[in-house]
Backbone bond lengths (Angstrom), bond angles and torsions (degrees), N, CA, C in turn:
res aa  C-N    CA-C-N  psi(-1)  N-CA   C-N-CA  omega(-1)  CA-C   N-CA-C  phi
1 X - - - 1.413 - - 1.557 112.81 -
2 X 1.319 116.32 -41.72 1.454 115.10 -176.13 1.445 114.67 -64.65
3 X 1.341 121.34 -37.27 1.484 120.90 177.92 1.537 111.15 -66.80
4 X 1.280 123.63 -38.52 1.472 123.55 178.16 1.523 108.01 -71.77
5 X 1.259 116.71 -38.82 1.482 118.42 171.13 1.473 119.85 -55.35
6 X 1.443 111.09 -49.38 1.378 116.36 176.32 1.476 115.27 -58.00
7 X 1.463 114.96 -42.39 1.429 120.16 178.99 1.519 115.70 -65.91
8 X 1.311 118.32 -41.75 1.413 127.93 -178.80 1.548 109.77 -62.11
9 X 1.434 111.10 -46.78 1.554 116.79 -176.05 1.475 106.60 -69.86
10 X 1.293 121.04 -37.94 1.495 122.44 -177.16 1.503 109.30 -61.97
11 X 1.399 115.16 -46.72 1.408 118.18 -179.17 1.617 113.45 -65.41
12 X 1.298 112.06 -43.82 1.510 116.76 177.35 1.474 114.38 -67.53
13 X 1.301 118.87 -29.07 1.470 120.91 173.07 1.504 111.27 -64.74
14 X 1.311 120.44 -31.40 1.396 124.53 179.17 1.556 112.61 -65.48
15 X 1.373 112.61 -15.62 1.492 116.18 179.90 1.507 113.27 -123.56
16 X 1.433 112.35 17.85 1.420 116.59 -176.84 1.543 118.79 -65.15
17 X 1.334 113.95 -16.29 1.482 119.65 -178.41 1.543 110.46 -87.98
18 X 1.358 119.42 -1.52 1.434 121.42 -177.28 1.451 112.37 -89.58
19 X 1.313 117.86 178.54 1.511 123.22 -174.27 1.487 110.27 -83.02
20 X 1.364 115.94 107.58 1.439 125.11 -179.42 1.501 111.14 -85.63
21 X 1.314 119.87 8.51 1.472 122.12 -176.15 1.609 102.89 -96.42
22 X 1.318 119.94 -6.61 1.455 119.82 -179.43 1.584 107.82 -81.13
23 X 1.328 115.74 158.63 1.397 120.00 176.35 1.561 114.65 -57.36
24 X 1.318 115.71 144.19 1.465 120.21 -177.56 1.578 108.42 -92.45
25 X 1.287 113.96 95.06 1.471 117.89 -178.86 1.573 108.58 62.65
26 X 1.329 113.41 -131.67 1.492 120.83 -179.86 1.437 111.54 -93.79
27 X 1.337 120.00 10.30 1.392 120.09 175.93 1.553 117.54 -79.45
28 X 1.325 116.39 159.28 1.429 117.16 179.74 1.537 111.82 -81.90
29 X 1.325 116.22 -7.26 1.497 122.34 178.39 1.527 109.35 -87.82
30 X 1.306 112.14 159.96 1.466 120.37 170.01 1.561 107.56 -81.32
31 X 1.267 114.04 168.66 1.459 119.84 174.10 1.570 111.26 -55.49
32 X 1.337 115.92 -43.64 1.442 119.70 -178.15 1.468 108.51 -69.21
33 X 1.276 123.28 -41.55 1.458 124.14 178.53 1.533 112.92 -66.03
34 X 1.354 116.02 -29.38 1.430 117.52 176.55 1.540 110.04 -73.76
35 X 1.366 122.41 -29.72 1.448 123.99 174.65 1.604 106.45 -63.65
36 X 1.333 117.30 -44.58 1.422 122.57 173.61 1.526 114.15 -52.87
37 X 1.303 112.80 -50.10 1.498 116.67 179.10 1.458 112.08 -61.49
38 X 1.304 123.04 -42.26 1.467 123.56 -176.39 1.599 102.06 -63.65
39 X 1.301 120.69 -51.45 1.470 122.73 -176.92 1.540 111.43 -57.44
40 X 1.290 116.44 -41.09 1.471 119.61 178.57 1.534 109.26 -65.24
41 X 1.277 117.10 -46.94 1.474 119.38 -176.94 1.497 112.73 -64.89
42 X 1.366 115.97 -47.46 1.526 119.02 178.35 1.485 115.55 -59.54
43 X 1.331 113.56 -44.27 1.525 117.58 178.53 1.534 107.51 -69.13
44 X 1.288 119.17 -38.92 1.500 121.19 -179.56 1.510 111.36 -64.98
45 X 1.276 118.09 -32.35 1.524 118.43 176.37 1.438 110.32 -68.13
46 X 1.418 118.70 -43.13 1.485 121.51 170.97 1.440 113.63 -53.86
47 X 1.306 113.20 -49.45 1.587 117.01 -179.00 1.493 111.05 -61.39
48 X 1.386 121.00 -35.42 1.430 123.00 -176.35 1.543 108.15 -69.41
49 X 1.349 116.00 -36.88 1.461 118.78 177.37 1.434 112.65 -69.73
50 X 1.271 116.55 -33.19 1.572 119.60 179.39 1.553 109.09 -75.99
51 X 1.323 119.98 -48.14 1.421 122.72 -175.75 1.554 110.38 -75.04
52 X 1.318 119.75 -37.00 1.445 123.28 179.32 1.560 111.70 63.68
53 X 1.306 117.66 44.59 1.453 116.39 172.26 1.512 112.13 -65.48
54 X 1.328 112.93 155.99 1.468 118.21 -179.74 1.635 111.95 -109.27
55 X 1.324 114.63 -8.05 1.398 113.49 -173.92 1.630 113.17 -150.06
56 X 1.279 116.96 20.47 1.526 116.06 -174.61 1.564 108.05 -167.93
57 X 1.337 104.84 166.67 1.480 115.87 171.01 1.577 103.60 -79.62
58 X 1.372 110.15 158.42 1.559 115.38 173.73 1.485 104.23 -85.05
59 X 1.352 110.70 173.32 1.515 118.35 -178.90 1.533 111.54 -94.97
60 X 1.319 120.44 8.69 1.375 123.36 177.54 1.495 112.52 -81.03
61 X 1.258 123.58 121.32 1.394 127.61 175.74 1.540 112.40 -122.53
62 X 1.371 116.63 127.11 1.426 116.57 179.53 1.484 110.91 -115.23
63 X 1.327 120.40 144.46 1.402 124.10 176.67 1.508 110.21 -144.84
64 X 1.323 111.24 161.12 1.480 116.25 178.39 1.523 108.94 -92.24
65 X 1.391 114.05 150.12 1.411 118.16 -178.78 1.455 110.52 -57.24
66 X 1.343 122.29 121.31 1.503 123.81 -178.95 1.506 114.25 -67.44
67 X 1.294 119.36 -10.48 1.416 120.80 178.92 1.571 114.28 -104.40
68 X 1.436 111.59 -4.31 1.394 115.33 -178.07 1.555 111.50 -75.06
69 X 1.331 116.77 147.59 1.495 119.41 170.32 1.504 111.30 -63.03
70 X 1.334 115.52 160.89 1.469 121.63 -172.04 1.512 106.67 -65.30
71 X 1.248 127.02 -41.04 1.451 124.24 178.54 1.492 111.22 -57.93
72 X 1.240 118.13 -35.81 1.482 119.93 -178.51 1.582 107.30 -76.57
73 X 1.342 118.84 -32.65 1.484 122.34 177.31 1.574 106.57 -64.87
74 X 1.344 115.44 -42.67 1.517 117.94 177.48 1.486 110.63 -62.62
75 X 1.347 123.54 -35.90 1.389 126.09 174.08 1.557 110.53 -60.12
76 X 1.345 114.42 -44.29 1.498 122.69 176.58 1.526 110.60 -58.89
77 X 1.358 115.38 -42.83 1.420 118.51 176.52 1.427 114.67 -61.33
78 X 1.386 116.99 -39.69 1.387 121.24 174.93 1.518 116.06 -60.94
79 X 1.317 115.15 -33.96 1.479 122.65 179.98 1.417 102.55 -69.77
80 X 1.416 127.62 -48.66 1.392 131.21 -173.07 1.598 104.23 -57.42
81 X 1.362 116.56 -50.29 1.413 118.36 -177.76 1.532 114.03 -63.25
82 X 1.292 116.27 -32.28 1.468 122.32 175.74 1.541 109.21 -64.13
83 X 1.347 116.39 -46.67 1.514 118.76 175.55 1.550 113.46 -56.81
84 X 1.248 116.94 -41.30 1.477 118.41 174.42 1.519 112.55 -65.79
85 X 1.390 115.36 -48.52 1.504 115.68 176.76 1.495 114.99 -51.16
86 X 1.333 115.34 -48.04 1.459 120.60 -177.27 1.454 113.34 -65.22
87 X 1.460 114.50 -36.95 1.505 119.90 179.26 1.555 109.63 -66.03
88 X 1.361 113.66 -43.81 1.400 115.14 177.29 1.509 115.84 -65.39
89 X 1.298 119.22 -36.21 1.457 125.60 177.93 1.535 108.36 -62.40
90 X 1.320 119.87 -39.50 1.420 122.76 -173.90 1.647 115.00 -98.10
91 X 1.277 114.38 2.56 1.436 114.36 178.26 1.486 114.19 -92.35
92 X 1.369 118.65 124.46 1.565 119.20 -174.25 1.529 106.98 -60.95
93 X 1.341 112.80 150.72 1.498 119.29 -175.31 1.555 112.30 -62.79
94 X 1.282 118.70 -22.33 1.465 119.21 -177.52 1.495 115.64 -80.22
95 X 1.409 114.68 -12.77 1.412 120.98 -177.25 1.572 114.95 -69.66
96 X 1.354 118.76 132.37 1.354 122.69 179.81 1.624 105.97 -122.82
97 X 1.311 112.05 149.06 1.542 117.09 174.16 1.528 107.01 -141.49
98 X 1.353 109.63 158.99 1.465 119.50 -176.31 1.607 110.84 -73.75
99 X 1.269 114.63 140.79 1.483 122.56 163.14 1.441 107.95 -145.93
100 X 1.292 119.88 142.60 1.475 118.18 -175.20 1.560 114.01 -63.12
101 X 1.346 114.80 -16.51 1.451 114.43 179.90 1.576 106.26 -112.03
102 X 1.336 117.88 38.27 1.382 124.46 169.91 1.512 115.07 120.81
103 X 1.329 119.34 125.52 1.382 121.02 173.91 1.546 111.13 -59.83
104 X 1.311 114.83 131.30 1.501 117.41 -171.16 1.512 116.20 -132.70
105 X 1.312 116.70 166.71 1.453 120.50 171.91 1.490 111.95 -103.58
106 X 1.313 114.12 -176.16 1.546 117.15 -173.13 1.512 109.20 -53.89
107 X 1.303 117.41 -51.78 1.499 118.87 -177.51 1.520 111.67 -55.67
108 X 1.293 121.13 -31.83 1.412 127.59 179.04 1.505 108.98 -68.15
109 X 1.300 115.65 -48.74 1.568 121.67 179.22 1.490 108.08 -64.38
110 X 1.391 118.40 -40.29 1.463 115.90 177.87 1.517 111.18 -60.78
111 X 1.401 120.54 -39.81 1.353 124.55 177.87 1.508 111.37 -60.89
112 X 1.301 116.18 -44.07 1.484 122.08 176.77 1.503 111.76 -58.73
113 X 1.337 116.99 -47.63 1.429 118.86 178.76 1.576 114.22 -65.54
114 X 1.324 113.42 -35.31 1.513 116.08 173.53 1.458 113.96 -67.14
115 X 1.375 116.40 -31.70 1.428 119.20 -179.99 1.552 109.16 -69.70
116 X 1.389 115.19 -43.08 1.435 118.70 175.73 1.488 112.17 -57.40
117 X 1.243 117.91 -49.23 1.490 121.35 175.05 1.548 114.82 -57.70
118 X 1.295 113.78 -51.31 1.463 118.49 -171.80 1.542 109.66 -68.52
119 X 1.401 120.34 -48.78 1.413 123.43 -174.05 1.550 110.69 -71.30
120 X 1.305 116.54 -38.97 1.414 116.70 -177.41 1.554 113.12 -77.94
121 X 1.319 114.75 -28.91 1.448 115.28 168.81 1.438 111.52 -60.77
122 X 1.302 116.83 -42.48 1.534 120.20 174.81 1.434 109.86 -53.93
123 X 1.321 118.33 -51.18 1.463 123.54 -179.07 1.554 109.83 -59.11
124 X 1.289 118.89 -45.30 1.498 120.71 178.09 1.451 113.40 -63.61
125 X 1.479 115.19 -43.59 1.446 120.36 -176.36 1.492 109.13 -63.15
126 X 1.311 119.22 -40.20 1.461 121.04 -179.20 1.591 108.71 -63.09
127 X 1.273 114.75 -42.50 1.469 120.68 -176.49 1.574 109.31 -66.49
128 X 1.263 114.06 -36.82 1.468 118.52 178.84 1.588 117.60 -87.48
129 X 1.340 111.60 0.35 1.462 113.25 -178.56 1.417 117.91 76.87
130 X 1.326 116.06 23.41 1.512 123.60 -177.28 1.554 104.85 -106.95
131 X 1.327 118.05 135.83 1.426 122.84 178.18 1.577 107.38 -89.17
132 X 1.306 115.72 119.05 1.528 120.65 177.34 1.518 110.33 -162.22
133 X 1.313 112.66 139.79 1.478 119.53 166.86 1.519 105.62 -138.54
134 X 1.315 114.14 161.49 1.438 120.35 -179.48 1.503 112.58 -64.16
135 X 1.319 118.17 145.50 1.450 117.44 175.43 1.507 114.50 -59.25
136 X 1.365 118.44 144.92 1.404 121.01 -174.18 1.550 112.52 -58.84
137 X 1.272 116.56 -42.36 1.572 124.00 -177.08 1.596 107.09 -55.09
138 X 1.324 113.30 -52.30 1.438 117.59 178.21 1.511 115.03 -61.08
139 X 1.286 112.64 -47.63 1.509 117.47 177.88 1.456 115.32 -60.53
140 X 1.263 116.63 -37.02 1.540 121.96 179.90 1.542 105.10 -68.18
141 X 1.256 118.74 -43.56 1.586 117.26 178.57 1.462 111.93 -63.44
142 X 1.292 115.30 -45.94 1.511 117.48 -177.28 1.529 109.32 -66.83
143 X 1.211 122.00 -42.96 1.475 127.60 176.99 1.516 110.22 -56.16
144 X 1.411 112.98 -47.39 1.502 117.47 179.32 1.545 110.04 -64.63
145 X 1.304 120.86 -39.20 1.394 120.53 -175.96 1.563 113.24 -80.10
146 X 1.331 122.21 -38.72 1.403 121.90 -168.87 1.576 113.33 -109.92
147 X 1.367 117.54 -19.50 1.335 113.46 -176.55 1.680 112.34 -124.57
148 X 1.315 113.91 73.75 1.485 117.12 -173.81 1.582 112.22 -58.82
149 X 1.267 118.80 -20.72 1.406 118.98 -175.91 1.590 110.08 -98.27
150 X 1.315 116.49 17.92 1.483 122.14 180.00 1.569 108.08 -63.14
151 X 1.282 118.27 142.53 1.502 121.58 -179.47 1.492 109.97 -78.24
152 X 1.289 120.38 136.03 1.436 124.67 -177.83 1.550 108.48 -75.65
153 X 1.305 115.04 171.61 1.495 120.25 170.14 1.446 115.59 81.57
154 X 1.296 125.79 16.11 1.481 128.04 -178.16 1.466 104.99 -128.36
155 X 1.339 115.79 157.07 1.465 121.61 174.10 1.581 109.71 -57.95
156 X 1.307 116.10 143.64 1.512 119.22 -177.49 1.544 114.93 -60.55
157 X 1.380 114.95 -36.92 1.477 111.72 177.85 1.509 115.50 -74.18
158 X 1.356 114.99 -33.31 1.460 117.58 175.32 1.583 110.82 -68.34
159 X 1.264 113.12 -36.30 1.500 117.99 176.64 1.472 111.16 -63.66
160 X 1.310 119.64 -48.25 1.518 120.70 175.03 1.552 109.43 -56.56
161 X 1.293 118.25 -45.35 1.438 119.88 -179.32 1.568 112.60 -61.47
162 X 1.377 114.44 -38.58 1.475 119.96 178.59 1.477 107.82 -69.76
163 X 1.354 119.22 -41.38 1.534 119.66 180.00 1.473 110.80 -63.91
164 X 1.256 124.59 -21.27 1.424 129.45 -176.83 1.503 113.00 -107.62
165 X 1.336 115.86 14.45 1.452 120.27 172.71 1.533 117.44 74.96
166 X 1.316 114.44 17.63 1.548 118.76 -173.99 1.472 112.39 -87.24
167 X 1.376 117.20 -35.46 1.501 118.86 -177.76 1.561 111.55 -152.21
168 X 1.374 116.37 163.06 1.370 115.37 173.11 1.527 113.83 -84.70
169 X 1.296 115.31 167.66 1.529 118.81 173.68 1.528 105.40 -118.12
170 X 1.282 118.09 159.83 1.445 119.23 -179.52 1.568 106.93 -61.28
171 X 1.363 106.85 124.22 1.563 115.51 -174.75 1.438 118.26 81.20
172 X 1.392 117.05 -4.27 1.436 119.08 179.42 1.596 106.50 -126.99
173 X 1.273 116.94 125.59 1.471 116.12 173.00 1.524 115.19 -69.75
174 X 1.233 113.52 158.20 1.486 117.66 176.25 1.556 110.03 -59.41
175 X 1.269 116.52 132.78 1.481 121.74 177.72 1.566 111.72 -69.40
176 X 1.306 116.47 138.61 1.405 121.81 177.24 1.466 110.75 -102.58
177 X 1.316 117.11 -20.93 1.565 121.70 174.90 1.501 105.13 -134.74
178 X 1.201 115.95 141.23 1.493 124.97 178.80 1.589 114.83 -157.53
179 X 1.338 112.40 156.87 1.453 116.37 170.38 1.532 105.95 -160.32
180 X 1.349 118.11 152.54 1.387 120.97 177.56 1.556 107.93 -88.15
181 X 1.374 114.92 171.30 1.455 117.19 177.53 1.557 102.74 -122.80
182 X 1.400 116.61 104.13 1.358 124.08 -179.51 1.538 116.99 -81.83
183 X 1.323 115.81 -3.86 1.599 117.94 178.27 1.482 112.48 -55.01
184 X 1.220 113.87 148.51 1.469 120.57 175.71 1.503 109.51 -77.16
185 X 1.364 114.05 126.30 1.454 119.43 176.22 1.554 110.03 -108.89
C-alpha cells in the first residue's frame, strides 16, 4: 500500500494547483469529491478490519476538511492510507471482515485500498491532464486478488481499468457495471 500511495500522491501533488471542482474523469463526482471518496473508503477498510463485523458496515466515516487546500487533502489521504497499511500489517491472517462484495482478509482489504487509490488517481489524472496509470506489478496483484473473472492476454494496468469500467479492451467493450470479489480464495 505505501508504494502505491506514494506514487499516487506524488502524481496528484503535481496537479494540486488545478481546479478540483471539475468532474473526475467519467465519474459523477468532482475531483475534490473523489478525494473524499478515497479517504472514506481507505479508512473504512481499516475500520472493518479492526471491528471485524460479519454483516454490516461500521459507523466510522472519515472525510477531508472541505475548506482545506488540495495539498492538505492529499496529506490527509496519505494519513488514511497509512492507517490501512498499519492495520493490514498487524491483522492476523485468519481474521475476516464483512464487505458487501465479499468477506475478506487483510490482503483483500489491502487490494481494495490499492484499487481505490490506483483507479481514482487515474480518474483524477485524466481530469487534470496528467498522464498516469498504475504500475503493472500492482495492477497484476490487484487483478489476481479481486477480479478472478478478468480476461487474460492484456496488460495488467489496462486489465485493471477494464475491470473497473474505465476503458474497453480489444474485443471487449467498456464495462458499464462492475464489482470486485473480495472473498478469500
